[in-house]
C-alpha positions in Angstrom: 5.5 -7.6 29.0 3.4 -4.9 27.4 1.0 -5.8 24.6 2.5 -5.3 21.1 0.9 -2.4 19.2 -1.0 -3.3 16.1 -0.6 0.2 14.7 0.6 0.2 11.1 3.9 2.0 10.7 5.2 4.0 7.7 6.7 0.9 6.0 3.4 -0.9 6.3 1.5 2.0 4.8 4.0 2.3 1.9 3.7 -1.5 1.3 -0.1 -1.3 1.4 -0.2 1.5 -1.2 2.4 -0.1 -3.4 0.5 -3.4 -3.4 -2.6 -1.6 -4.5 -0.8 0.3 -7.2 0.9 -2.8 -8.6 -2.2 -4.9 -8.5 -4.1 -2.2 -10.5 -1.2 -1.9 -13.0 -1.4 -5.6 -13.5 -5.1 -5.3 -14.2 -6.0 -7.6 -11.3 -9.0 -7.4 -9.0 -8.4 -8.1 -5.3 -9.9 -11.5 -5.7 -7.6 -12.4 -8.5 -4.5 -11.4 -6.6 -5.7 -13.2 -3.4 -6.3 -16.3 -5.6 -2.7 -16.0 -6.9 -1.4 -15.7 -3.4 -3.5 -18.7 -2.3 -2.2 -20.8 -5.3 1.3 -20.1 -4.1 0.5 -21.9 -0.8 -0.4 -18.9 1.4 -4.1 -18.8 1.8 -5.5 -15.3 1.5 -9.0 -14.1 1.0 -9.9 -11.0 -1.0 -11.1 -9.5 2.3 -7.7 -10.0 3.9 -6.0 -8.4 0.9 -8.5 -5.5 1.0 -7.6 -4.9 4.7 -3.9 -5.0 3.9 -4.3 -2.5 1.1 -6.3 -0.2 3.3 -3.7 -0.6 6.1 -6.3 -2.1 8.4 -4.4 -5.4 8.6 -0.7 -5.8 9.2 1.2 -7.3 6.3 3.7 -9.7 7.9 6.9 -10.8 6.2 5.3 -14.0 4.9 2.4 -12.0 3.4 4.9 -9.6 1.9 7.0 -12.2 0.2 4.2 -14.2 -1.3 2.3 -11.1 -2.5 5.5 -9.8 -4.2 5.9 -13.3 -5.8 2.3 -13.1 -7.0 2.9 -9.7 -8.5 6.2 -10.8 -10.1 8.3 -8.3 -8.2 11.0 -8.4 -5.5 9.6 -8.0 -1.9 11.9 -4.9 -1.7 9.8 -3.2 -4.3 6.8 -3.3 -1.9 8.8 -1.5 0.8 9.9 1.4 -1.4 8.0 4.6 -1.9 5.0 3.9 -4.2 5.0 5.6 -7.6 1.9 7.3 -8.9 -0.4 5.6 -11.3 
């Protein structure tokens, strides 16, 4: 079996950008959002969140769901085209 590619696809890039936009709109630093995610039972450092936002780390479905919860949006919102600030 071939190794799975770690390349971030179009949906991952959209989610990364939308997470950053929503975090900024909520007036949250990366550390604050990472702390919210951790408080919801899904440990995440600000470094991990930074890598997700820069599309250097894959955002798996568990990450996506809890980040959406921390941002008070549906996970579907994170998968849609980001809107400009």
